[in-house]
Wavefront OBJ file of the C-alpha trace (Angstrom):
o trace
v 9.647 37.845 -23.608
v 13.068 36.533 -22.760
v 14.496 33.276 -21.562
v 14.261 34.216 -17.854
v 10.426 34.125 -17.591
v 10.330 30.760 -19.366
v 12.940 29.339 -16.988
v 11.041 30.744 -14.006
v 7.777 29.177 -15.195
v 9.569 25.875 -15.734
v 10.968 25.845 -12.202
v 7.543 26.686 -10.765
v 5.971 23.872 -12.778
v 8.669 21.486 -11.542
v 8.057 22.539 -7.934
v 4.314 22.023 -8.300
v 4.889 18.612 -9.867
v 7.131 17.597 -6.955
v 4.535 18.751 -4.412
v 1.830 16.767 -6.184
v 4.079 13.686 -6.269
v 4.810 13.988 -2.538
v 1.113 14.394 -1.758
v 0.265 11.343 -3.866
v 2.951 9.241 -2.148
v 1.736 10.369 1.291
v -1.821 9.332 0.418
v -0.630 5.946 -0.846
v 1.403 5.421 2.324
v -1.608 6.235 4.463
v -3.853 3.875 2.503
v -1.283 1.066 2.708
v -0.892 1.558 6.460
v -4.670 1.357 6.932
v -4.841 -1.786 4.802
v -2.054 -3.466 6.767
v -3.677 -2.482 10.064
v -6.993 -4.000 8.960
v -5.513 -7.452 8.320
v -6.403 -9.856 11.100
v -3.570 -11.721 12.791
v -2.788 -15.215 11.577
v -4.436 -18.099 13.393
v -2.377 -20.678 15.186
v -1.643 -23.949 13.399
v -3.197 -27.069 14.948
v -1.051 -29.110 17.297
v 0.924 -32.011 15.801
v -1.028 -34.625 17.776
v -4.376 -33.152 16.760
v -6.715 -35.184 14.552
v -8.166 -32.103 12.927
v -7.980 -32.417 9.146
v -6.374 -35.859 9.095
v -9.495 -37.810 8.155
v -12.003 -37.061 5.429
v -15.460 -38.640 5.656
v -17.072 -39.025 2.256
v -20.619 -40.149 1.564
v -22.155 -40.959 -1.792
l 1 2 3 4 5 6 7 8 9 10 11 12 13 14 15 16 17 18 19 20 21 22 23 24 25 26 27 28 29 30 31 32 33 34 35 36 37 38 39 40 41 42 43 44 45 46 47 48 49 50 51 52 53 54 55 56 57 58 59 60
């Protein structure tokens, strides 16, 4: 056994590791895109002259 087979195995292992990293990042990107797409749009704020939320009725 010489140095060449060890170097070849190392480069193959590095290539496999890079492919696995790319696959993992692609899956994370897909999951993030689905999560962002599932978020409902923000609701509109009430008008300035609206009375909604300006008075609190409390009862004991």
